[in-house]
N, C-alpha and C positions, 0 to 999 in steps of 0.2 A: 035522059042521062046528062044532058048538058046543064040542066037547071041546078041539080045538086052540086055540080062542080063549081058553078058560078057562085052559089050560096057559100060554099066552103071557102072560096077565095075571098069573098066579101067579108066573111067572119074573121078569117085570118088577118085580112087587112085592117079590120076594125080593132083587133087586139094587138096588133103589131106596133112596136115602138121604134122600130128601125130595122137594122140588119139582123141576120140570123143570130150572131153572137150577142148582139145587144138584147134581143128577145130572151135568149137563154139566161143571161146574167140577171135581167130584170125579174123574170119570173122565178128564178132560183132564189133571188133575194127575198121576193115576196113569200115564197114557201118557207124559207128560214125564219122570217119574222113571224109567220103564222105558227110555226112549230114552237118558237120561243114563247110566243103569247100563250099557247096552250099549256106549256110547262109551267109558266108563271101562274096561270089561273088555277091549275091543279094544286100547286104548292100553297097558294093562298087559301084554298078550300081546306087543305089538310091542316093548316095552321088554325083555321077557325074551328075545326072539329076537335083538335087536340085539347084535352082538359088542362087547365092551368093548375099545377099542384103547389106552386109556391105561395099562392095567396090563400090564407085561411078562410074557410067559410064561417057561417054563424056558429055552427056547432063547435068548430075548432076554437073560435074566439071565446065561447063560453067555457070550453075545456081549459084554455089558458088562464082565464079569469079564476076558475075554480082551483087550478094548480097554484096560482099566485097566492090566493087566499089561504090555501092549505099550507103553503110554504111559510107564510107570515105567522099562521097559528103555530106551526112547528117551531119556528124561531122563538116566538114568545114563550112557548112551553119550555124550550131549552134554556132560555134566559132565566126563567123562574126556577128551573131545576138547579142551574148553576148558582143562583143566589142562595137557594136553600142549602146546597152543599157547602157553600162558603160560610154561611152562618153556623152550620154544624161543625165545620172544621175549626172555626174560631172558638166555639164552645168546648170542643174537644181539646183544643190547645190550652184553654184556661184550666180544664180539668187535669190535663197532664202536668201543667205547672204546679197546681195545688198538690197533685200526687207526688211530684218531685220534691216539693217542700216538706210534705209529710214524710216522705222516704228519708230525706236528709235528717229530719228530727228523730225518726225512728232509728236510723243508723247510729245517731249519737247516743240515744238511750240504750240501744243494743250493745254498743261499745262499752258503755259504763257497766251494763249487766255482765258482759263477758269479763271485764276487768275484775268485777266483784267475785264472779264465779272462779276466776283464775286464782284470786287471792284465797278464796275459801278452799279450793282444791290443794293449794300449796301449803297454806298455813294452818288449816284445821287440825292437822296431825302434829303440830308443833306446840311446845310450851312457850307461853308469852309472858313477858314481865309485867308486873303491876306493883304499885307501892302506894301506901296511904301515910301521909305526913301526920305525925302525932299532934302538932300544934295547930296547923291550919285545916286539918282534915281534908286536904285536897288529894285527889286520886290522880296518879300519873299512869297513863296507859300508852302503849305503842300506837303507831298510826293505824295498824290493823285493829287494835282493840277499840279505838275510838270509832272507827267505821263499823265494827261489828255491833257495838252497842248503840249506834246512831248519834253519837256526840259529834259536835262540830270539830273540824281539824284544829290542831294546836291549842286545845283547851285542857283545863284541869278541873273536872267537875268536883264539886264538894260532896262529901259523903251523904249529908242530909238531903241533898237534891238527887244524887245518883241512886239512892236507895229505892226511889219510886219505879225504877225499871225492873226491880226484882219482884217476882211473884209475891203478892201480899202475904200468903201463908208461910213464906220463907224469910220475910224481912226481919222478924224478931230474932230468928235463929242467927242470921247474919250479924246483926248488931251485937248480940250477946257474945258471939265468937270473937268479934273485934275487941270488945271491952275486956273480955277474959284474957286475950293475948297481951294487951297493953298493961293490964294489972298484974298478971302472974308470970308473963313471959312464956306462956304455953304456946306451942306451935298452933298456927291457924290452919284450919281445914274445913271446907264446906262445899256442898254440892247444892246448887239452886237453879231455879228456872228464871231466865231473863227475857223481858219483852223489850226489844230495841225501840228507841225513841222514834225512829223513822218508819215504824209500822212493819218491820220485817218479821220473819217467822221466829217464834219463840225458840230460844236455844238453852240447852242444859249446860251449865258451866260448872266445872270443878276447879276450885282455887285452893292453893296451899301456900303457906309462908311462915315467916318468923319475925320476931321483933329485933330491931337493931338499936343499940344504945350508944350514948356518948361516953366520954371518959368519966363522967360523974354518975354513970348508971341511970341516966335519964333516958326514957324512950325517945328515939328520933323518928322512927318510921316502922311500919309493918310492911314487909316486902316479900314477894314470892313469884310464883308462876300460876298461870291459869291455862286451861284448855277446854275445848268443846268435847263433851263426852259423846260417844257413839252408841250408847245404850238406849233403851226405851225412854223417851222423855218423861220427866216427873209428872207433867200435866196429864198424861194418860194413865198414870198409876192410881 
């Protein structure tokens, strides 16, 4: 029994660093350091085992490359589409400009047509003046009469030229009626078909008048009224 006690004392003496409190502090410090070392070692292992998600692998890099190339192709397609749309808009703008110009021209023509229709509606039921000078054989018509027969404004057509707007089969009868009135003083009256110089629709005209003389009983003019008839045109009879 004495041997173990001696061994124990020798062992204690071997590991002793001083007094009781010194031994306690020394070995407590060693234990703390060991504990800290174990904790650090475990944490280091956990860091090594943890997967790094921030760094892309080869597959991710290929995916990014594919995405970039796809994005570039998409941008190129969009640019081409924008360029195509721009060209289409420019072409459409030119077409709209041409349409606008045509519309302006058509509006002007329509305005003239409406003015003519308005004149026709207002004046066709009215008797209009006309006169034929005995000496010069010039015909004087109103503004509406000139427009109706297709003559230029502010003109006085000569009978030998104006006769050509009359239907050929009525020309002789018209000239005979004029000559008879100037020679005998008979009242003038005729119904004939007229083809306007401007290519307008043929019109049936009824004209009447009488001869006016000077103080020497010399004929001055044949003057009267004319109107557009509203019966069946002579051309259809």
